[in-house]
C-alpha positions in Angstrom: -41.0 -53.9 1.8 -39.7 -50.4 1.6 -41.6 -49.8 -1.7 -44.9 -50.8 0.0 -44.4 -48.5 2.9 -43.8 -45.6 0.5 -47.0 -46.5 -1.4 -48.9 -46.5 1.9 -47.6 -43.0 2.7 -48.5 -41.7 -0.7 -51.9 -43.3 -0.5 -52.7 -41.3 2.6 -52.9 -44.2 5.0 -52.2 -43.3 8.6 -48.5 -43.5 9.5 -49.0 -43.6 13.3 -47.3 -40.2 13.7 -49.2 -37.4 15.4 -49.0 -33.8 14.5 -50.0 -30.5 16.2 -51.9 -28.4 13.6 -51.7 -24.6 13.6 -52.3 -21.7 11.3 -50.0 -18.9 10.3 -51.7 -16.4 8.1 -53.9 -18.4 5.7 -51.6 -21.4 5.7 -52.1 -24.6 7.8 -49.0 -26.3 9.2 -48.2 -29.3 11.3 -45.4 -30.3 13.6 -44.5 -33.6 15.3 -46.4 -33.6 18.6 -43.4 -35.2 20.3 -41.4 -32.0 19.7 -44.0 -29.8 21.5 -43.1 -29.0 25.1 -46.0 -26.7 25.8 -48.4 -24.2 24.3 -48.6 -20.7 26.0 -50.3 -17.4 25.4 -48.2 -14.7 23.8 -46.4 -12.6 26.5 -44.0 -9.7 26.0 -40.4 -10.8 25.3 -37.0 -9.2 25.8 -35.9 -7.8 22.5 -32.4 -8.5 21.2 -30.6 -5.7 19.3 -29.6 -6.2 15.6 -31.9 -9.2 15.0 -34.3 -9.8 12.1 -37.9 -8.7 12.6 -39.1 -12.3 12.9 -36.9 -12.9 15.9 -39.2 -11.3 18.6 -36.6 -11.8 21.4 -36.2 -14.1 24.3 -38.2 -15.1 27.3 -37.3 -16.9 30.6 -39.2 -20.1 30.8 -38.6 -21.7 34.3 -34.9 -20.7 34.2 -34.3 -21.5 30.5 -33.8 -18.7 28.1 -36.0 -19.4 25.1 -35.7 -17.5 21.7 -39.1 -16.6 20.3 -39.6 -16.7 16.5 -42.7 -15.2 15.0 -43.5 -17.4 12.0 -46.2 -15.0 10.9 -43.6 -12.3 10.3 -41.2 -14.8 8.7 -43.7 -16.4 6.3 -46.3 -13.6 5.7 -46.2 -10.1 4.3 -47.4 -7.1 6.2 -48.2 -6.3 9.8 -49.3 -9.0 12.3 -51.7 -8.5 15.2 -51.4 -10.1 18.6 -54.8 -11.1 20.0 -56.3 -13.8 22.2 -55.8 -16.5 19.6 -52.0 -15.8 19.3 -50.0 -18.5 21.0 -46.4 -19.6 21.4 -45.7 -23.2 20.8 -42.6 -24.1 22.8 -40.6 -26.8 21.0 -37.9 -29.1 22.3 -35.6 -29.7 19.4 -32.9 -32.0 20.9 -30.5 -29.8 22.8 -32.4 -26.6 22.0 -35.7 -25.1 23.1 -37.4 -22.5 20.9 -40.8 -20.8 20.9 -42.7 -20.1 17.7 -45.5 -17.6 17.5 -48.5 -18.7 15.5 -52.1 -17.4 14.9 -54.2 -20.3 16.0 -53.3 -23.6 17.4 -56.0 -26.2 16.5 -55.4 -29.7 17.7 -53.4 -32.8 16.8 -54.1 -35.3 14.1 -52.7 -38.6 12.9 
C-alpha cells in the first residue's frame, strides 16, 4: 500500500494537504497552511546587534517576542525593497513562533 501512495504523490494527485503560496524574488514557495498563525503587513522591527543581515530583528506580537527573518535577503542577491505587497507570515512551529518576510503572499492550494 505504501508503494501506491508514493505513486499517487509522484503522479500529482491531491494529497489533501493545503499550502500557503508566496513569492520571494522570482521564486514561488509553499508552506503548510496549518503552520501559519497570521499574515501581517511589514512593520519596523527592533534590530539585534551582531546578527546576519537576513535576521531583521524582533517584534512584539501580543506579548510574544517574535524573530523576523527576511527570506528575500537570505535567498536572493542584492537589495530588497519594502512596499505595499511586502508581508510577514507569522508561523507557529511547535514551541516557536517566527515571522518570515516575503514579497507577495498569494493564496492557498491543495
